[in-house]
C-alpha positions as CSV (number, residue, x, y, z in Angstrom):
1,M,-1.6,3.3,-15.2
2,R,-1.7,0.0,-17.2
3,L,-0.9,-3.6,-16.5
4,S,0.0,-5.8,-19.5
5,H,0.5,-9.5,-19.9
6,P,1.2,-11.7,-23.0
7,L,-2.1,-13.6,-22.5
8,L,-4.2,-10.3,-22.6
9,S,-5.2,-8.8,-25.9
10,R,-4.9,-5.3,-24.4
11,P,-3.7,-3.9,-21.0
12,L,-5.8,-3.7,-17.9
13,R,-6.3,0.0,-17.3
14,W,-7.6,2.0,-14.3
15,R,-10.2,4.6,-14.8
16,E,-11.9,6.9,-12.3
17,G,-14.3,5.2,-10.0
18,R,-13.6,1.7,-11.5
19,T,-11.7,-1.3,-10.2
20,P,-10.4,-3.9,-12.7
21,V,-10.9,-7.6,-11.9
22,L,-8.8,-10.2,-13.7
23,V,-10.2,-13.7,-13.6
24,A,-7.8,-16.6,-14.6
25,E,-9.9,-19.7,-14.5
26,P,-7.2,-22.4,-15.4
27,P,-5.5,-23.2,-12.1
28,Q,-2.0,-23.3,-13.7
29,T,-2.6,-19.9,-15.3
30,F,-3.9,-18.4,-12.1
31,R,-0.9,-19.8,-10.2
32,Q,1.6,-18.5,-12.7
33,M,0.1,-15.0,-12.6
34,V,0.2,-15.0,-8.8
35,F,3.8,-16.2,-8.6
36,S,4.8,-13.8,-11.4
37,L,3.2,-10.7,-9.7
38,A,4.5,-11.6,-6.3
39,G,8.0,-12.2,-7.6
40,Q,8.0,-8.9,-9.6
41,A,6.9,-7.1,-6.5
42,R,10.1,-8.4,-4.9
43,G,12.2,-7.2,-7.8
44,E,12.3,-10.4,-9.8
45,E,11.7,-10.8,-13.5
46,G,8.1,-11.7,-14.6
47,D,5.5,-11.6,-17.4
48,F,3.6,-8.5,-16.3
49,L,4.5,-5.0,-17.4
50,L,3.3,-2.1,-15.2
51,S,3.4,1.3,-16.8
52,L,2.3,4.9,-16.3
53,D,1.8,7.3,-19.3
54,Y,3.4,4.5,-21.4
55,E,6.6,4.5,-19.3
56,P,7.5,1.2,-17.6
57,L,7.4,1.3,-13.8
58,D,9.7,-0.7,-11.5
59,C,7.3,-3.3,-9.9
60,A,9.5,-3.5,-6.8
61,E,8.8,0.2,-6.2
62,H,5.1,0.4,-7.2
63,L,3.5,-3.0,-6.9
64,H,2.0,-4.7,-3.8
65,V,0.5,-8.3,-4.0
66,L,-1.7,-9.2,-1.0
67,L,-2.3,-12.9,-0.5
68,D,-2.9,-13.1,3.3
69,Y,-5.4,-10.7,4.7
70,T,-4.8,-11.8,8.2
71,Y,-1.2,-10.6,8.1
72,L,-0.3,-7.2,6.5
73,P,3.3,-6.5,7.3
74,L,4.7,-3.0,7.8
75,D,8.4,-3.9,8.0
76,D,9.2,-2.8,4.5
77,R,12.4,-0.7,4.6
78,R,11.1,1.8,2.0
79,L,7.9,2.3,4.0
80,Q,9.8,2.8,7.2
81,N,12.2,5.3,5.6
82,R,9.4,7.3,4.2
83,F,7.5,7.2,7.5
84,Q,10.6,8.4,9.4
85,A,11.1,11.2,6.9
86,R,7.5,12.2,7.3
87,L,7.8,12.1,11.1
88,Q,10.9,14.3,11.0
89,W,9.1,16.8,8.8
90,S,6.1,16.9,11.0
91,V,8.3,17.4,14.2
92,R,10.3,20.2,12.6
93,E,7.6,22.0,10.5
94,E,4.1,21.2,11.6
95,L,5.0,20.9,15.3
96,A,7.8,23.3,15.4
97,A,6.6,25.3,18.4
98,P,5.6,22.3,20.6
99,S,8.9,20.6,19.6
100,R,10.9,23.6,20.7
101,E,9.0,23.7,24.0
102,L,9.6,20.0,24.6
103,Q,13.3,20.4,23.8
104,R,13.4,23.2,26.4
105,Q,11.7,21.1,29.0
106,I,14.0,18.1,28.4
107,T,17.0,20.4,28.7
108,E,15.7,21.8,32.0
109,Y,15.0,18.3,33.3
110,L,18.5,17.2,32.4
111,R,19.8,20.2,34.3
112,L,17.8,19.1,37.4
113,V,19.1,15.6,37.1
114,S,22.6,16.9,37.0
115,E,22.1,19.0,40.1
116,S,20.5,16.2,42.0
117,L,23.6,14.0,41.7
118,S,26.7,14.3,43.9
119,Y,29.2,14.0,41.1
120,P,29.6,15.7,37.6
121,V,27.6,14.3,34.7
122,C,27.2,15.2,31.1
123,F,24.6,14.6,28.4
124,A,24.7,14.4,24.7
125,D,24.2,17.7,23.0
126,G,21.8,18.3,20.2
127,E,18.1,17.5,19.4
128,Y,16.3,15.4,21.9
129,V,12.8,15.1,20.5
130,L,13.4,12.8,17.5
131,P,15.7,10.5,19.5
132,L,13.0,10.3,22.1
133,L,10.4,9.3,19.5
134,K,12.8,6.7,18.2
135,A,13.4,5.3,21.7
136,L,9.6,5.1,22.1
137,K,9.5,3.1,18.8
138,C,7.3,5.5,17.0
139,Q,6.3,3.6,13.8
140,P,3.3,3.0,11.6
141,A,0.6,0.6,12.8
142,L,-2.7,-0.8,11.9
143,D,-5.3,-0.4,14.6
144,G,-8.5,-1.4,12.9
145,N,-10.7,-4.1,14.4
146,H,-12.2,-5.4,11.2
147,P,-10.1,-7.1,8.4
148,L,-11.5,-4.7,5.8
149,E,-10.6,-1.7,8.0
150,R,-7.1,-2.9,8.5
151,L,-6.7,-3.5,4.7
152,M,-7.9,0.0,4.0
153,Q,-5.4,1.4,6.6
154,Y,-2.6,-0.6,5.0
155,I,-3.4,0.7,1.5
156,E,-3.9,4.3,2.8
157,L,-0.5,4.2,4.5
158,Y,1.4,3.0,1.5
159,S,-0.5,5.3,-0.9
160,G,0.1,8.3,1.4
161,L,3.8,7.8,1.8
162,M,4.7,6.5,-1.7
163,K,3.7,7.6,-5.2
164,D,1.8,5.7,-7.9
165,Q,1.2,2.5,-6.0
166,C,-0.8,-0.5,-7.3
167,F,-2.3,-3.1,-5.0
168,V,-3.2,-6.6,-6.3
169,L,-5.7,-8.3,-4.1
170,V,-5.6,-12.0,-4.7
171,N,-8.8,-14.0,-4.1
172,A,-10.3,-11.0,-2.2
173,R,-13.8,-12.4,-3.1
174,S,-13.1,-15.4,-0.8
175,Y,-12.5,-13.1,2.2
176,F,-14.9,-10.1,1.7
177,T,-18.5,-9.8,0.9
178,G,-20.0,-7.8,-2.0
179,P,-21.0,-4.9,0.3
180,E,-17.6,-4.9,1.9
181,L,-15.9,-4.7,-1.5
182,A,-18.3,-2.0,-2.6
183,E,-17.2,0.0,0.5
184,L,-13.5,-0.7,-0.4
185,Y,-14.2,0.5,-4.0
186,R,-15.9,3.7,-2.7
187,M,-12.9,4.5,-0.6
188,A,-10.5,3.7,-3.5
189,A,-12.4,6.1,-5.7
190,Y,-12.3,8.8,-3.1
191,Q,-8.6,8.3,-2.3
192,K,-7.7,7.5,-5.9
193,W,-6.1,4.1,-5.0
194,R,-5.3,1.7,-7.8
195,L,-6.7,-1.7,-6.9
196,L,-6.7,-4.9,-9.0
197,L,-8.6,-8.0,-8.0
198,L,-7.0,-11.3,-9.2
199,E,-9.5,-14.1,-8.9
200,Q,-9.7,-17.7,-10.1
201,R,-13.5,-17.8,-10.4
202,A,-15.9,-15.3,-11.8
203,C,-18.6,-13.9,-9.4
204,E,-21.6,-11.7,-9.9
205,P,-20.0,-8.4,-10.9
206,L,-20.3,-5.3,-8.8
207,P,-21.2,-2.0,-10.6
208,Q,-17.7,-0.5,-9.9
209,E,-15.9,-3.4,-11.6
210,D,-14.3,-3.8,-15.0
211,I,-13.9,-7.6,-15.5
212,C,-11.5,-9.5,-17.7
213,I,-11.9,-13.3,-17.8
214,L,-9.5,-15.9,-19.2
215,D,-11.6,-19.1,-19.4
216,G,-10.5,-22.7,-19.4
217,D,-9.4,-22.4,-23.1
218,L,-7.7,-19.0,-22.4
219,C,-10.3,-17.2,-24.4
220,E,-10.7,-13.6,-23.2
221,L,-14.0,-12.0,-22.2
222,R,-14.2,-8.4,-21.2
223,L,-17.1,-7.0,-19.2
224,D,-16.2,-3.4,-19.4
225,S,-16.2,-0.4,-21.7
226,E,-13.5,1.4,-23.5
227,E,-15.3,4.7,-23.0
228,G,-13.6,6.9,-20.5
229,M,-10.6,4.5,-20.1
230,L,-7.3,6.0,-19.0
C-alpha cells in the first residue's frame, strides 16, 4: 500500500515490521494535511492518493484518521453492517448446535407462556436467536482500561471486519510514550496493520519507524531505506 502527496518526492510505503512517520513542520502544511486526510476519509476530495498494487483505493472505504484518542467511535454504518454479518455467520455456522438448542428452548418457553394464559395468544414464527441478540443490543465495544489498549482494540476491530485498512494517527507522540508506541508497532507487525503517524515535530526515532520530514522550507528528509520496501 502507498500514500502519495504532491509535496512528497515519492510515496510513503508500508513494509513488513515498519511504521511510516510523516512529519510536516510548517503549521499550515500540517493543518492542510490533517484536514485533507480527514476529509478524504469522509469521502471528500483531497490531495492524498492511497493505492494498493498501483490501483487507487477509495479513502472513504480504506482510510481512518484518528485525532482524538479519548473518543474512538464505533457507530460507523459500514462497521456495524460488517459486525452484524459476522454475528449472523457465527450464530448460524460456528454456533449452529447451541443456536438450535436455544431456538428449541425459546419455542418451548413460548408454549408454556401460551398455556399459562387464560385466552388464546400467538407469537411470531421464524428464528428467535438473532432477534434476541438484536433486542439485547449486541454490538462491538471497546473494554480496555488503558488508552493504548483501547486504540489497539479499535484498530483490531476495523482490520478484522474490513479489508486493506489504513490508520493515520495524528500527533500520537503527544499522547503515547516511546515504549507504548513500540508496543503498538509490535502488535501492528504481528497483525499486519497499516499505521501512519502524522506529526508536526520530529522526535527521537524508534527502530521500527521510517521517517519522512518536511521542514520549514518544505525540504524533504528521509530517514529510512528503500531496501525491502513494498
